[in-house]
N, C-alpha and C positions, 0 to 999 in steps of 0.2 A: 613229518607225519603230515597226512593229508587232510585238508579241510573238509568238513561236513556241515551241510545245513541242519541246524537244530530247529526243530519245530517251536515256534514261538507260542507263548500262552495268549489266550484269547484278550485278557487286559492289555498286553504289550501291543497286540495289533490295533484294538481300539485307539490305545492312547496315540499310536504312530499315525494312524488314518486322521484322526482329529487334529493333532498338532500340523499335519502337512495341509489339510483342508483350511484351517485357520490362517496359517501364513501365507498360503497361495491366495485366499480371499483378501487379505490385507494388502499383499502385493498388487493385485489386479485393482483395487481400490485406489491405491496410489498412483496407478498408471492412469486410471480415468481422470483423477484429479490433475495430473501433469497435462493431459491433453486438454482439459478445460481452461487450465492457466495458460496454455499455448494459445487456444483460441481467444482468450480473453485480452491477451498481450498484442495479438494480431489486429484486434478490433481497436485497441486503445492506440496503436501506432497508425492503423488506417483512418482514424477520426480526424486526424490534423489535416488530411488529404482531401476531406469531404467538404462540400459546400456548407457555408454556416447557415444555422437556422436561428429564428428570433428566440430571445430569451423565454417569452411566454410558452412557446412549444416545447421548449426543453424541460421547463418547469412541469407541464402537463404530463410529459412522458418520462419523468425522472426514473432511472433505473439503475441499480448499483452495477449492473453489468454493461451498461452503455456509457460513453462519455461523449456526447455530442459536442461538436463545434459550434460556437455561438459568436454573434457580434452583438455588443452591448453598447448603446449610447449612455453616457451619464457622466458624473464627475466624482472623483476622488475626495474623501474626507480628509483635509490635510492635517487633522488634529488628533486623529486616532490610528494607530498601527500597533501590530503584534508581531512579536519574533518567536519562532519555534526554534527552540535551542537543541543541541545534541544531535543535530544531523551530519551525516558523512556522504561526500560524494567523491568518487575517485580516490578514496584512501585520505581525504581531507576533510577536518572537522569545520563545521560552519552552522549557519542557521538559515531558515526559511523566513522570508519577510512577506507578511501579509497586510495588506492595506484594506481599509473600508471604502466601498464603492457605491454610490448612490445612483441606480438606474433612472434614466430620463423618463422611462415610461411608468415609474413609479413601481410600487410593490416592496418587498423586504430589500434591505441593502444586502450586499454580497461581500464576501471576504475574498479578495483576489492575491493569490500567490504570485508574486512578483519574481520569486525564483531562489536560488540558493546563493549565499555570499560565503567565502570562505575565511577562516581565520588565518591570522599570518603565523609564522614559525615560532612566535611567543604567545599564541593564544589570543591576542587581541582582533578584535572585530573592526574592519575598517569603517569609516562613516557610511551610513546607510543613505543612498541616493533619496532624496524626497521624490513622492510621486508628481507626474507631471500636473500642472495647473490648468483650470479651464475645462471646456467640454471635450471629452475623449470618446473615441471608438475603440473599444477593447476587442481583440480577436483571440479567443481563448476557448479552452475545453471546459465543459461543465461536468464537474465530477464530485464524488463524495470527499468528505475532508479526510486527511491523513489518518491513518489508524493511531489510536491512542495508546495502547499497550497498557503497562502498569503506570497508574496515576498517582505516583508516589508524592506524598505532601499535599494533596489535595487541590483544590482551586486557589492559586496563588493571586489571580488577577485582582481581588478587592484590596489586597494588601499592598498594592503598588500605587504610587501616586504620579510618577513620571510616565512619560511616553517616548518611544514605543514601550509597550508592556511585553514581559517576557515569559514564556510558559514552556513546559516540556510536552505537551499535548494541545491539540486545536480541538475544541468543543464549541461549536456554534451556538449552542444553547447558553453555556456559560458566558461566552462572549456577548450574545444578546443582552444577557442581564446586567454584564458589566457596561454595555453602550446605553442600556435604557431605551432600546427600539428594536423591533423586529429584524431578523436576520435570516436569510436563507440557510436551509440545512446543507446545502451544497456549496462548493467553492468555485472559483474560477481558476484555471492554470493557464497563465498568459503562455502564448506561442513564442518560440525564439524570434528573436528580433536582432538585426546588425547593430553592433556598437553598445549593446547593453552590459551594464557591469553585472548582471546576474547571470547565473547558470541556469538553463531551463531545459532539462533532460527529464520529461515525465515518463513514469510508469507506474502500474498499479500498486498500491500499498498492500502487496499480499505476497505469500511464499511464491518464489520463482518456480518454473516447471522444472528446473535442474534438481531443486531440493526435493520434489515428489519423486523424481526418477532415482534419486540416491536411495529414498526410503523403500521404494518397490525393490531394488536391488537387494537391499537389507532383508526384507521379508522373504524373497526368493531364496536367499542364500540360507536362511534358517530353515525352510521347507527341505532343502537339499541336505543340510547337516543332519536332520532328523531323519532321513531315509538311510544316510551313510551310517549314522550310530547303530540305527535298527539293523542294518545288514552286518555291520561288524560285530555285533552282540550274538547273532544268530549262525553266523558263517564262521564257525570255530574248529580248531584242530581237535 
């Protein structure tokens, strides 16, 4: 028996058009977000190749979308450090180590992300190398702190007496209160150096472009499914 086109009712047409328009809009939005993230990642990668600027200039021009390279003179605070737990790099669990740095030019102290340390096969963390002593010149990226995600358990810093203190998120305001002194809202990401015990592979703490492309493909697939179902329901024997 031959198939014939059955004239669809007006509500069915309206629902089909609305569904397709919605899914296409969502897919297009995800594509735009993917391209924005590609540009952000490119700027982040290029920042390490740029000429460094003074910390004061980076502070004046602070922008979540920019991560300028800075060169900062000062000294590490040898008494205070923080460990960001539950981190994963290249499939290995570990921590990020943050030390407190006092700029020679004055102003708020800075948290310096010295990099990633992996745990061993038994989940034990190797001894954390102490920060270098004396006057230092840091070559780093000036960036927002890592995303906090869910702050399960609240602020655990006041309940800890030993150093370094461990947390599952980095909040400069909470750490400033814990230290009892002003702290910059941004952090320094040390650039890679030969012989370092830390892994320093920096990228923005956001969804990667690939995830947005995957979401866009899903929404466009939904739009195609709506059209296919509409045709099948009205092209009948």
